[in-house]
Structures are given as structure tokens and as C-alpha cells.
Backbone bond lengths (Angstrom), bond angles and torsions (degrees), N, CA, C in turn:
res aa  C-N    CA-C-N  psi(-1)  N-CA   C-N-CA  omega(-1)  CA-C   N-CA-C  phi
1 M - - - 1.437 - - 1.579 103.66 -
2 P 1.453 115.95 135.43 1.318 119.00 -176.06 1.628 111.04 -65.48
3 R 1.392 115.90 160.79 1.496 118.33 -172.30 1.398 112.33 -63.88
4 N 1.380 122.61 -38.41 1.336 126.68 -169.48 1.567 112.74 -82.10
5 V 1.291 114.49 -3.51 1.494 114.45 -179.40 1.481 111.28 -95.17
6 K 1.392 114.27 125.73 1.498 113.94 177.66 1.605 104.97 -88.65
7 N 1.401 110.99 -177.85 1.403 117.74 175.84 1.596 109.57 -69.20
8 I 1.234 117.58 119.99 1.410 124.63 -169.85 1.601 107.12 -119.38
9 S 1.251 119.96 122.32 1.432 116.60 -174.97 1.499 111.95 -73.27
10 E 1.346 114.38 157.28 1.517 118.25 -167.63 1.544 111.70 -58.32
11 P 1.320 119.33 -43.20 1.607 116.68 -179.58 1.572 107.28 -60.37
12 C 1.365 113.74 -40.31 1.563 110.68 -176.95 1.498 111.85 -74.81
13 D 1.274 115.74 -33.26 1.429 120.49 177.34 1.535 111.86 -62.29
14 S 1.372 113.76 -41.70 1.452 118.02 176.85 1.524 112.47 -65.41
15 Y 1.339 118.96 -41.08 1.373 126.64 178.67 1.652 113.67 -59.75
16 L 1.334 109.29 -46.15 1.440 118.39 175.67 1.552 110.93 -57.99
17 E 1.382 116.30 -44.54 1.426 119.34 176.26 1.454 115.58 -59.90
18 R 1.354 116.35 -41.55 1.423 120.02 178.90 1.552 109.56 -65.04
19 I 1.288 120.42 -39.61 1.436 120.81 179.36 1.496 109.67 -64.83
20 S 1.359 119.92 -45.71 1.395 121.26 178.66 1.533 112.32 -56.19
21 L 1.343 111.20 -47.78 1.530 112.05 -175.80 1.471 113.70 -70.95
22 F 1.323 121.04 -36.50 1.454 124.54 170.24 1.504 110.13 -53.33
23 L 1.236 120.54 -50.88 1.512 121.00 -173.97 1.482 110.70 -67.29
24 K 1.443 116.24 -40.06 1.441 118.66 -179.63 1.484 112.16 -66.47
25 N 1.351 116.05 -45.39 1.479 121.41 173.50 1.495 114.03 -53.89
26 W 1.400 114.62 -49.24 1.431 119.97 -179.63 1.515 110.41 -56.15
27 R 1.376 115.49 -48.47 1.419 119.71 -174.25 1.503 108.35 -64.48
28 K 1.289 121.71 -42.08 1.444 122.94 -179.43 1.495 108.81 -67.34
29 G 1.297 120.77 -42.07 1.481 126.91 -179.10 1.553 102.13 -59.71
30 E 1.128 127.70 -36.39 1.490 132.04 -176.60 1.548 106.33 -81.70
31 G 1.289 121.45 -4.90 1.453 121.25 -172.91 1.492 121.06 63.63
32 L 1.249 116.84 25.14 1.425 126.45 -179.59 1.603 113.60 -94.64
33 S 1.234 112.44 142.55 1.451 119.79 171.42 1.521 106.47 -86.83
34 Q 1.348 114.36 160.48 1.498 120.84 177.74 1.561 107.22 -52.55
35 R 1.326 119.78 -39.82 1.448 123.21 -175.62 1.570 105.83 -64.76
36 E 1.360 116.15 -49.92 1.435 121.12 -173.75 1.584 108.83 -65.33
37 F 1.379 117.29 -36.77 1.432 117.76 -179.08 1.527 105.59 -69.76
38 G 1.283 113.99 -40.18 1.458 118.51 -178.60 1.581 112.10 -52.91
39 E 1.342 111.00 -44.20 1.453 120.52 -173.82 1.608 103.77 -66.71
40 L 1.379 111.94 -48.42 1.537 114.72 178.92 1.550 114.20 -54.25
41 A 1.370 109.37 -38.66 1.525 116.80 -175.23 1.542 110.58 -88.35
42 D 1.246 119.13 1.59 1.468 125.46 -176.66 1.558 114.35 52.83
43 T 1.379 113.64 46.57 1.354 124.80 176.47 1.487 111.95 -142.03
44 H 1.256 118.38 166.55 1.553 121.46 -173.63 1.484 108.37 -82.49
45 R 1.342 113.79 146.74 1.425 119.40 -178.42 1.560 113.81 -50.25
46 N 1.339 113.65 -37.46 1.460 118.99 176.72 1.438 113.27 -54.68
47 S 1.268 120.91 -37.30 1.519 128.68 179.88 1.600 106.20 -60.63
48 I 1.409 108.57 -48.17 1.464 115.90 -179.34 1.552 109.18 -58.20
49 Y 1.350 116.97 -44.13 1.464 117.94 179.92 1.487 112.14 -61.91
50 H 1.462 117.49 -36.49 1.333 117.46 -171.34 1.569 108.89 -78.25
51 I 1.293 118.19 -31.68 1.499 121.05 179.45 1.482 109.49 -74.00
52 E 1.460 119.51 -27.83 1.479 118.00 176.88 1.517 114.69 -87.32
53 N 1.362 113.72 -16.62 1.410 116.74 -179.85 1.493 116.10 -81.79
54 I 1.295 119.05 106.19 1.416 125.07 -170.62 1.546 111.19 -55.17
55 D 1.281 119.08 -37.60 1.447 126.10 -176.86 1.456 114.62 -68.31
56 T 1.349 121.32 -31.35 1.421 123.11 -170.93 1.554 114.14 -83.36
57 K 1.263 113.76 -49.89 1.582 123.97 178.34 1.533 107.71 50.22
58 S 1.381 116.77 37.68 1.469 121.09 -178.21 1.457 112.82 -112.90
59 Y 1.245 116.45 58.43 1.533 121.57 176.22 1.496 107.76 -125.85
60 N 1.340 114.78 160.18 1.494 120.83 178.59 1.515 112.02 -103.82
61 V 1.248 114.18 172.99 1.561 125.14 -179.16 1.531 108.44 -61.47
62 L 1.249 120.32 -41.78 1.444 124.49 -178.48 1.564 111.30 -62.21
63 T 1.283 113.35 -42.45 1.462 119.42 174.90 1.494 111.02 -60.34
64 L 1.275 114.01 -51.55 1.502 120.17 -179.63 1.433 109.13 -57.74
65 L 1.406 121.45 -46.06 1.479 120.76 174.22 1.385 120.19 -58.74
66 K 1.371 117.38 -35.51 1.351 120.64 176.96 1.545 114.71 -70.16
67 C 1.304 113.69 -35.02 1.453 118.64 173.14 1.505 115.35 -68.04
68 I 1.360 118.35 -38.45 1.335 124.49 173.14 1.535 112.31 -61.60
69 N 1.322 117.07 -39.93 1.448 121.04 179.34 1.407 108.91 -70.24
70 A 1.321 121.91 -37.58 1.476 124.05 175.31 1.538 114.84 -61.24
71 T 1.366 119.44 -22.81 1.377 119.84 179.40 1.515 110.23 -81.54
72 G 1.366 116.89 -12.48 1.463 115.20 -174.81 1.540 115.33 84.69
73 L 1.237 113.93 3.30 1.494 119.34 179.38 1.499 109.42 -97.84
74 T 1.292 115.90 153.02 1.485 118.97 170.24 1.556 106.32 -81.25
75 V 1.323 114.32 159.11 1.426 118.40 177.25 1.490 113.06 -55.27
76 S 1.281 119.32 -41.03 1.471 123.24 175.99 1.593 108.63 -65.21
77 Q 1.201 122.40 -41.14 1.446 121.42 178.93 1.436 110.45 -66.43
78 F 1.245 119.26 -41.24 1.495 122.84 -179.69 1.491 111.46 -64.08
79 F 1.277 118.40 -48.57 1.491 120.06 172.39 1.551 119.52 -64.93
80 N 1.304 112.58 -26.07 1.434 116.32 168.45 1.468 111.11 -67.16
81 Y 1.299 121.98 -45.17 1.432 123.41 178.42 1.613 111.42 -62.43
82 I 1.303 115.61 -34.29 1.411 121.06 -175.42 1.610 104.93 -67.39
83 D 1.387 115.38 -40.18 1.488 117.07 -175.26 1.478 103.99 -74.14
């Protein structure tokens, strides 16, 4: 297990995985590189890497909100798609 990952319960781990996969698939579907999506979300491309990398789970709520905003979805819509 990577150093920066704390014990995460299975339901939370599954939810984080779905968030990561949704954002990665959305970005690829739009034909955007991680750098381009980072610019759109006003965050560094490394932050996009971390939010998409299922193993790291080392991003914060602000980064997630920036990414959601960049998709053009509301937070409610985003989480409805995740469910």
C-alpha cells in the first residue's frame, strides 16, 4: 500500500474508484490530455494524475470540485452519474 494512503473502508474505496474512473473517462472522451484538463480545471496536471490514479487517492475536496466544475456538471449531477 502506498505511504500516503490511509485505511479506507471498502464502500469509500469503491466510491473513490468510481470518481477516478468517471473523471478519467470523461477527460478521454473529450479528447483532453491531463495537462489540458488541468488547465480547464485550473489545477496542475499532477493533480489530475492523482485524482485519476486509483492507487494514490491523494487529492483534496477543492481539486475534486475544480474537476467537477470543468466537466460542466453540477456537483449533484456528477454524483448522480457516479451512483
